[in-house]
N, C-alpha and C positions, 0 to 999 in steps of 0.2 A: 478523235481529236475533235476539239472544238474548232468551228470555223467561223470568223467575224468578217461578213461582208461590209467593207467601209470604202472609203474613197481612195483612189489611187491616183486621181487627177482631179482637180476642182479649180473654180475661179480663184484667183489669187486674194480677192476682196473678202473671201470667206475663210481663208486659211486661218486654222485655230479656233473657229466658231462651229465646226460641223459636229453633228450629234455622234458620229461614230467615236468621237474621243471619250464620250461617257462610257461606253462599254469597254473601250480599249484600256481606259485607266483601271476600270474593275477587274479586268482580266490580269493586268499587271500587279495590282494589289493582292489578288488571289495566289498569283504565283502557279497558275495551272497551265499546262501545255495548250498552245493554241496557234493557229495561222491565220493570216489576214488575206482575204481576196480582195484586191484593189479594183475597184471599178472606175472607169474613165467617164466621169459625168460629162464634160463638154463633148465627148464623142457620142453620146446618147446610150451608153450602156444600161442606164437604169430603165430606159424605156423598152428594153428589148423583151420579147416574149418570154424567154428563160428566166430573167430576172423577175418579171411580173409574176410568174408561178410562186415564186418565193415571197414576194411582197406586192400584194395587189395594189398598193398606193405607190409604188416604185420609189419608196424612199430608202434611205440608209440610216441606221444599220440593220442588218439581219444576222441573227445567230443560228448556226446550224450545229446541232449535237447528235451525231451519229443518226442522221436521217429525220430527226426532230427539228422543226424550223419554228422560230420565234421572231416576231417583229415588235416595234415599240420599244424605245429605250428603257422606259420605266419598267416594262414587263422583262426585259433582258436582265436588267440589273437585280431584280427581285428573284428571277429564276436562278440566276449564277450564286446569289447569297443563300438561297435554299438549297442548292444542289451541293454547295461545299460546307455549308454550315459556319460561314465566315461573313464578316461585316453586317451581321444580323444577329440580334439576340435570340437565344434559345428559347425563351419563354413567349407564350402567346401574345401576352399584353405588350412586351418589348417589341416584338415583330409588328404588332399593330402600330406602335408609335413610329417606327421606322417607316412603315407603308404610309401612315399619315403624311409624314414629311416628304416622302417622295410625291405624293399627290399635291401637296401645298407648293413644292418647287415647280411643278410642271403646270399646275392648274391656277395658281394665284400668283406667283412671282413672274412667271415666263411670259404670260400673255402681254403685259404692258412692256417689258424689258425688250422683248423681241421686236415689238412693233417699233420701239425707239430705234434700235439698232438697224433695222430695215429703212426706216426713213432716212437715218444717217447714211447709210450704204448708198441708197438710190439718189439721194440729193435732188437735183432738179428734175429728174425722171419722175419723182412723185409729186404731181402738181398740187396735191393738198397736204403733203406731209408738214410743211412748216406750220400750218394752220392746227393741225392734229397733235403735233408734237407737245406743246406746253400742257395740255389736258392729260396726255399720257404720262408726262412726267409727274404731274399731280398724283395721279392713280399709283404710280410707282413708288413715290415717296411715302403713300399712305401704308403700302404693305411693307416697304422698307423699314419704316418706324416701328412697326410691329415686330419684325425680325431683329431690329437693333436691340429692342427691350427684350425680347426672349434670350438673346445672347448674352446678356448682361451678366448671368452667373454660370453660363455654361460653355465650355470649349468648343462643343459640337451639338448639333440640333437635339439629339436626344440625350445629351449628358456627356460622359468622360469618353465615351467609346466613339471613334470614326467608324461610320457605316455607309451603305449605299446612299442613303439619303443625302449624306454630306457631298457625295460625288455629283449627284444631280443638282443639289443646291449651288455648289461651286460653279459648276459649268453654265448653270443659267446665270449667275452672277457675272461670269466672265463676259457675257454678251455685251455688257455695257461698261466694261472696265475702261474703255477709252472715251466714254461719253459724257463724263462728269456727274452722272447720276448717282454714284456712290460717295461723292466728296463730302456729304453732310452725315455720313454714317460711318464713324470710326471702328466701332465693333463689328459690323458687317465686313468692313473692309478688311480688318485684321483677321477676321475669321476666314475669308478668302485666301488671303495671303498664307495663312497657318496651313490650309488644306493643300494649297498649291506647292508649298515647300515639302511635301512628302516625296521621297524618292521614287516611287512608283508613278507619280505624275510627271516627274522630269524625264523619266525613261520613256513614258508614253508620247511625250512632245518630241522628244529626240528621234524615235522611231517613225513617228508620224510626219515629220519634216523630211526625213531622208525618203520615205516612200513618196511623198508627194513631189520631191525634188525641189522643195522649198528651202530658202536661205536659212541658215542656222539662226534661231532665235525669232523668225518670223511668226511662228505660232503662239508666242508668248504674249 
């Protein structure tokens, strides 16, 4: 059986933002049997020698498939899609386009968006955050403008089909869902809402909140 190492306890400020949600959502979409090994982040379980053997960077998530261990969310999602033959086209060029948009979500969209959300979360604890934020918003608006245009005639990133690239992109966009950054991008916002309306995502959030002991709806 597949085992997903994710969070069992985490700081309340990041509930709903943790990257294990990407793998958990994919597993729910695929409908394959899996179990979750919840890790207590505040208690230091990610820093244990046992976990370091699974992930030298001591990050979440980690996927274990009958002894095969894989880290990094993009790699995990692509592996699951290839393993099951779902959430990914069968042809080479179709798979390449999905891979392209996985990289775009993680390498082009996420860097400015993640920095913005961290500045907002840290507040006064980041003494230069207020100075850096306007330039990061400009950077984010540039890449979001390109995504807004791309989604003009497409319901999903690679066309009509929902893929693992959409899971990565949606979870990246969620990082700034309360930061006002998406307000000027109606197609991007509608795309995120369309993806988050999927039953598998709702199941993912419900199980995640229960595992973390978080109030219902707090991860949304």
